[in-house]
C-alpha positions as CSV (number, residue, x, y, z in Angstrom):
1,X,-6.6,14.5,-6.8
2,X,-4.2,17.1,-6.0
3,X,-1.1,17.2,-8.8
4,X,2.1,16.6,-7.4
5,X,3.2,19.8,-8.7
6,X,0.8,21.4,-5.8
7,X,0.9,19.3,-3.6
8,X,4.4,17.4,-3.1
9,X,4.9,17.5,0.7
10,X,1.2,16.6,1.1
11,X,2.4,13.1,0.5
12,X,4.1,11.3,3.5
13,X,6.9,9.4,2.0
14,X,8.9,11.0,-1.1
15,X,11.5,8.4,-2.4
16,X,14.4,10.1,-4.2
17,X,16.5,8.0,-7.3
18,X,18.9,8.2,-8.8
19,X,22.3,6.9,-10.6
20,X,25.0,7.0,-8.1
21,X,27.1,10.6,-8.6
22,X,24.3,12.6,-10.1
23,X,23.8,14.2,-6.3
24,X,20.7,12.3,-5.2
25,X,21.8,12.3,-1.2
26,X,21.6,16.3,-1.8
27,X,18.6,16.5,-3.3
28,X,17.0,14.4,-1.2
29,X,18.3,17.1,1.8
30,X,17.6,19.7,0.1
31,X,13.6,18.4,-0.2
32,X,14.0,17.4,3.3
33,X,15.1,21.5,4.3
34,X,11.9,22.8,2.4
35,X,9.6,20.8,3.6
36,X,10.9,21.9,7.3
37,X,10.6,25.2,6.0
38,X,7.1,25.0,5.2
39,X,6.3,23.2,8.8
40,X,5.9,19.5,8.1
41,X,7.8,17.5,10.7
42,X,10.4,15.9,8.7
43,X,12.0,12.8,8.8
44,X,15.1,12.1,6.3
45,X,15.8,8.5,6.2
46,X,19.5,8.0,4.6
47,X,19.1,4.2,3.4
48,X,22.5,2.2,3.6
49,X,24.3,5.3,3.9
50,X,27.6,6.2,5.7
51,X,26.1,9.4,7.0
52,X,26.6,11.7,4.5
53,X,23.1,13.3,4.6
54,X,24.1,14.3,8.2
55,X,27.2,16.1,7.2
56,X,25.3,17.7,4.5
57,X,23.0,18.9,6.5
58,X,25.7,20.4,9.2
59,X,25.5,17.6,11.9
60,X,27.2,14.3,13.2
61,X,25.6,11.1,12.0
62,X,23.6,9.2,14.4
63,X,23.7,5.8,15.8
64,X,22.1,3.6,13.1
65,X,18.2,3.4,13.1
66,X,17.7,6.7,15.1
67,X,16.6,9.9,14.7
68,X,19.2,12.8,15.1
69,X,18.0,16.1,14.9
70,X,19.5,18.3,12.2
71,X,17.6,21.7,12.5
72,X,14.0,22.7,13.3
73,X,11.2,20.4,12.4
74,X,14.4,18.1,10.7
75,X,16.1,14.7,11.7
76,X,17.8,12.7,9.8
77,X,18.4,8.6,10.1
78,X,20.8,6.2,8.6
79,X,19.5,2.7,8.4
80,X,20.3,-0.5,7.3
81,X,18.7,-4.2,6.8
82,X,20.7,-5.6,9.7
83,X,20.2,-2.8,11.8
84,X,16.3,-2.7,11.1
85,X,15.4,-6.3,11.1
86,X,17.2,-6.0,14.5
87,X,14.8,-3.3,15.5
88,X,11.8,-5.7,14.5
89,X,12.8,-8.6,16.7
90,X,13.4,-6.5,19.7
91,X,9.4,-5.6,19.4
92,X,7.9,-9.2,19.1
93,X,10.4,-10.7,21.3
94,X,10.0,-8.8,24.6
95,X,12.5,-11.0,26.3
96,X,15.8,-9.6,26.5
97,X,18.0,-13.0,27.3
98,X,15.9,-14.7,24.8
99,X,17.1,-11.7,21.9
100,X,20.7,-11.4,23.1
101,X,20.8,-15.5,22.4
102,X,19.1,-15.2,19.1
103,X,22.0,-12.1,17.7
104,X,24.7,-13.8,18.9
105,X,23.7,-17.1,17.4
106,X,26.1,-17.9,14.4
107,X,23.1,-19.4,12.5
108,X,21.3,-15.7,13.0
109,X,23.9,-14.3,11.9
110,X,24.9,-16.6,8.4
111,X,20.8,-16.5,7.9
112,X,20.7,-12.7,7.8
113,X,23.8,-12.4,5.5
114,X,22.2,-15.3,3.1
115,X,18.6,-14.8,3.3
116,X,17.7,-13.2,-0.6
117,X,15.4,-9.7,0.0
118,X,15.9,-10.0,3.7
119,X,17.6,-7.1,4.5
120,X,15.9,-4.7,2.0
121,X,12.4,-6.0,2.7
122,X,13.3,-4.8,6.3
123,X,14.3,-1.6,5.3
124,X,11.3,-1.1,3.5
125,X,9.5,-2.2,6.6
126,X,11.7,0.2,8.9
127,X,10.5,3.1,6.4
128,X,6.7,2.2,6.5
129,X,6.9,2.2,10.2
130,X,8.6,5.8,10.1
131,X,5.7,6.6,8.0
132,X,2.9,5.3,9.8
133,X,4.7,5.9,13.4
134,X,2.3,7.6,16.2
135,X,3.8,9.7,18.9
136,X,2.3,7.5,22.2
137,X,2.3,11.2,23.8
138,X,0.6,13.3,21.5
139,X,-1.2,10.8,19.5
140,X,-0.3,12.5,16.2
141,X,1.8,11.1,13.7
142,X,6.0,11.2,14.4
143,X,6.8,12.4,10.9
144,X,4.6,14.5,8.4
145,X,6.8,13.8,5.9
146,X,9.8,11.0,5.5
147,X,12.1,11.8,2.7
148,X,14.2,8.7,1.6
149,X,17.8,8.8,0.1
150,X,17.5,5.7,-1.5
151,X,20.6,3.9,-2.6
152,X,21.8,3.9,-6.3
153,X,19.3,3.4,-9.5
154,X,19.9,-0.5,-9.6
155,X,20.0,-1.2,-5.9
156,X,16.9,1.0,-5.3
157,X,15.1,-1.3,-7.7
158,X,16.1,-4.7,-5.5
159,X,14.3,-2.5,-2.5
160,X,11.2,-1.1,-4.0
161,X,10.7,-4.4,-5.8
162,X,10.9,-6.6,-2.7
163,X,7.4,-6.3,-1.2
164,X,6.0,-7.0,-4.5
165,X,8.7,-10.0,-4.8
166,X,7.9,-11.1,-1.1
167,X,4.0,-11.1,-1.6
168,X,4.2,-13.2,-4.7
169,X,6.1,-15.6,-2.5
170,X,4.0,-15.4,0.7
171,X,0.4,-14.7,0.1
172,X,-1.3,-15.5,2.8
173,X,0.2,-15.2,6.5
174,X,2.8,-12.8,8.5
175,X,5.1,-12.2,5.4
176,X,2.3,-11.8,3.1
177,X,0.2,-9.5,5.3
178,X,3.4,-7.3,6.0
179,X,4.2,-7.1,2.4
180,X,0.4,-5.8,1.3
181,X,0.8,-3.1,3.5
182,X,4.3,-2.0,2.5
183,X,2.4,-2.5,-1.3
184,X,-0.3,-0.2,-0.4
185,X,2.2,2.5,0.9
186,X,4.6,2.7,-2.0
187,X,1.7,2.2,-4.9
188,X,-0.7,5.1,-3.3
189,X,-0.5,8.6,-5.4
190,X,-2.0,10.5,-2.1
191,X,0.7,9.1,0.1
192,X,4.4,8.3,-2.0
193,X,5.8,10.1,-5.0
194,X,9.2,8.7,-6.3
195,X,11.2,11.5,-7.3
196,X,14.0,11.1,-10.2
197,X,17.6,12.9,-9.7
198,X,20.2,13.1,-13.0
199,X,22.4,14.9,-14.9
200,X,21.8,16.1,-18.6
201,X,24.0,13.4,-20.1
202,X,23.9,10.3,-21.6
203,X,24.8,7.4,-19.2
204,X,22.7,9.0,-16.2
205,X,20.2,10.1,-18.7
206,X,19.7,6.5,-20.0
207,X,19.7,5.1,-16.2
208,X,17.2,7.6,-15.7
209,X,14.7,6.5,-18.8
210,X,15.0,2.8,-17.3
211,X,14.1,3.8,-13.8
212,X,11.5,5.9,-15.2
213,X,9.9,3.0,-16.9
214,X,10.0,0.8,-14.3
215,X,8.6,2.2,-11.9
216,X,5.7,2.9,-13.7
217,X,5.2,0.1,-15.5
218,X,6.5,-2.8,-13.2
219,X,5.9,-1.4,-9.4
220,X,3.1,0.8,-10.1
221,X,4.6,3.7,-8.2
222,X,3.5,7.1,-8.1
223,X,6.1,9.8,-9.6
224,X,7.1,13.3,-8.3
225,X,9.4,15.5,-9.9
226,X,12.6,15.1,-12.0
227,X,15.9,16.7,-11.1
228,X,18.3,17.5,-13.5
229,X,21.2,18.1,-11.5
230,X,24.5,20.5,-12.4
231,X,23.2,22.2,-15.5
232,X,25.3,24.4,-17.2
233,X,23.7,27.9,-18.8
234,X,25.4,29.7,-20.7
235,X,24.4,33.4,-22.0
236,X,27.0,33.1,-25.2
237,X,27.8,31.5,-28.0
238,X,31.0,30.3,-30.0
239,X,30.8,33.9,-32.3
240,X,31.3,35.7,-29.4
241,X,34.0,33.9,-27.7
242,X,35.7,34.2,-31.5
243,X,35.2,37.5,-31.3
244,X,37.2,37.9,-28.1
245,X,39.8,35.5,-29.5
246,X,40.3,38.0,-32.6
247,X,40.8,41.0,-30.1
248,X,43.2,39.3,-27.5
249,X,45.6,38.3,-30.6
250,X,45.8,42.2,-30.9
251,X,47.0,42.4,-27.3
252,X,50.4,43.1,-26.8
253,X,50.2,43.0,-22.7
254,X,51.7,39.1,-22.0
255,X,49.8,38.8,-18.6
256,X,46.3,39.8,-20.2
257,X,46.8,37.4,-23.1
258,X,47.4,34.7,-20.0
259,X,44.7,35.4,-18.3
260,X,42.0,36.3,-21.2
261,X,43.3,33.0,-22.7
262,X,42.2,31.3,-19.6
263,X,38.9,32.7,-19.3
264,X,38.2,31.9,-22.9
265,X,39.1,28.2,-22.2
266,X,36.7,27.7,-19.6
267,X,34.0,29.8,-21.5
268,X,34.3,27.1,-24.1
269,X,33.8,24.5,-21.3
270,X,30.7,25.8,-20.5
271,X,29.4,26.3,-24.0
272,X,30.1,23.0,-24.5
273,X,28.6,21.7,-21.4
274,X,25.8,23.8,-21.9
275,X,25.0,22.4,-25.8
276,X,25.6,18.7,-24.3
277,X,22.8,19.9,-21.1
278,X,20.3,21.0,-23.9
279,X,20.1,18.0,-25.8
280,X,19.9,15.6,-22.9
281,X,17.5,17.9,-21.5
282,X,15.3,17.9,-24.4
283,X,15.4,13.9,-24.6
284,X,14.2,13.6,-21.5
285,X,11.3,16.6,-22.3
286,X,10.3,13.8,-24.6
287,X,10.5,10.9,-23.0
288,X,9.3,11.3,-19.3
289,X,6.3,13.0,-18.3
290,X,6.9,14.5,-14.7
291,X,7.0,17.9,-14.3
292,X,11.0,18.6,-14.3
293,X,13.4,21.2,-12.1
294,X,16.5,22.1,-13.6
295,X,18.9,22.6,-11.1
296,X,22.5,24.9,-12.0
297,X,26.0,23.6,-11.3
298,X,27.1,24.4,-8.1
299,X,30.7,26.0,-8.4
300,X,32.5,25.1,-4.8
301,X,35.9,23.6,-3.6
302,X,33.9,21.5,-1.0
303,X,30.0,20.5,-0.7
304,X,28.4,21.2,2.6
305,X,25.6,22.1,4.1
306,X,25.9,26.0,2.5
307,X,25.9,24.7,-1.0
308,X,22.5,22.4,-0.1
309,X,20.7,25.7,1.4
310,X,21.4,27.2,-2.1
311,X,20.3,24.2,-3.5
312,X,16.9,24.3,-1.8
313,X,16.7,28.0,-2.6
314,X,16.9,27.7,-6.3
315,X,14.6,24.5,-6.6
316,X,11.6,26.5,-4.0
317,X,10.4,28.6,-6.8
318,X,9.1,25.5,-8.7
319,X,8.4,23.3,-5.5
320,X,6.5,25.6,-3.7
321,X,5.8,28.4,-6.3
322,X,2.5,26.9,-7.6
323,X,1.1,25.9,-4.3
324,X,2.0,29.2,-2.8
325,X,-0.1,30.7,-5.6
326,X,-2.9,28.7,-5.2
327,X,-3.1,29.3,-1.6
328,X,-3.0,33.1,-2.6
329,X,-6.0,32.4,-4.9
330,X,-7.9,31.2,-2.1
331,X,-7.3,27.6,-3.3
332,X,-6.1,24.7,-0.9
């Protein structure tokens, strides 16, 4: 079996999870760009999103549940459980008149809102469908890689754990069979990898460690890469800043003093963040057995497609480097 480091994009399903606000959607977009870059027909699925993934790729969000081309070999789709259930019913109830009666029924609306785990299960089912979808004209898979921008950490566990819960309740029959198919995909290391995104700070790291344990110990899902986003890496220390401060005290130029004092303030902030980041990077290295890439902090007034491309370029050597080295040496 190939290692994750050498074969991330050989897998069919890449799930990206992390605490809200750590840059999870950004990292999912960057992975989508890299997969497309190496020639994989890639679908980026944003679960329960508001179209931010499409925005970060420079396109307008499309209809819920429908793939929208973002660039060559890369499409993006927003997904929610209610739409996934409606799509499933359209496949199993061919008579439109009957289907419309079902959709307009108050009982149906109540059922969708109240049924525990139904929307989560149907969402995972839709993702499975896209990962396995066959193009009727070519007979080939529609997508080589499906990148899933999962909801924030706590909600992600509900989604990823729902097939197991459904299978425990419905061991036989339609739901039992379908949930087992979902479990088979989610736990197959040849087809799936769960990638974690965090920042090197206390709360995100604590949540990441909990997620790491649950994915491994409870869900038995294969792990991919750990992305530590927004890392600060200064090349100076406090002693150097103190020397600048001492020289500044001798300056009689008010404008020079004001500018230098502001620079020193920002430099001390960077140095402080670097110390904090190193502390939590060390903890992650001790407690998480995953290949890790540090993503540098991106300084930008507005975050958009240009910044996502820059982040994709920043992580490319780590994600694609070893695979390319292997090809140069004659390994597949």
